[in-house]
N, C-alpha and C positions, 0 to 999 in steps of 0.2 A: 557449340561443342558440348557434348553431354559427358558428365563424369559419372562413372559407375561405382563410386565408393571413395572413401578417404584413402589418400596415399600415406602409407606408413613409412616413417623414416627408417633408414637402414641402421639397425642397432649393432650389427656385427662388423661394420666397416673398420672400426678402430682395432679390433682384435685381429682381423685379417692383415691390416697394415703392419702391426707389430710382428706377426709371424713372417711376413714377407721381408721385413727389415732384418730380422734375425737370420733368415736364410741367406740373404744377400751378404750380410756381414761375415757369415761363416765361409761363403764362397770366396770372398775377397781375402780373408785370412789364409785360406787354402792356397790361393794363387800367389800370395806373397811368401809362401813357405813358413808361415808362423804356426807353431804347434800350440794349440789352445791348452792342452794338458800341462805343458811346461809353464805356460804363462799363468795359469790358475794356481800352480803350486808355489809361486813366489810368495814370500812372507808378507810383503806390502799389500798384495792383492787380498790375502787372507785377512789381514788386519783391517783393510778397508771394508771388506764384506761384513765383518763383525761390527764395525762402526755403523755401517748403513743399517744393518739389522736392528741394532740398539736404538738408532734414531727413529726408525719406523715404529718400533714398539712404543717409544715416548709419544710420538704423534698420535698413535691410535689410542693410547691411554688418555691423552689430553682431550681428544675428540669424544671419548666416552664420558669423561667428566663434564664436558660442555653439554652433551646431550642430556645427562642426568640433571644438571643444573637447570636447563631450559624446561625440562619436563616438570621439575619441582616448582618452578615459577608459574607455569601454565596451570598446574594442578591447584596451586594455592589461590590463584585469581578466579578460577571457575567455581570453587566450592564455597563462595561467600554468601550463599542463600540462607536466610534465617530459618 
C-alpha cells in the first residue's frame, strides 16, 4: 500500500461538534415549548453567568502568571554563560 502524504488530523472536529450540540439543544428547547429569552432573564441565571465570567478571568490571570514565571525561570537558567 502506497501512502501519498501525511494524513493531517481533523482540527475542526471539536468546533463542529459544539455547533451541532448547540443546534440540537435549541431544537429540543423549542419542542418542549421553553422560551430561551425568559429563561435567560431570570436573576439566578444572570448571577451564575457573572460568576462564571469572573472565574474564567481568574483562571486566565493565573495561567498568565504561570507562563511568566516559567519564562522567567527558563530565561535565568539559559543566560548563565560567563
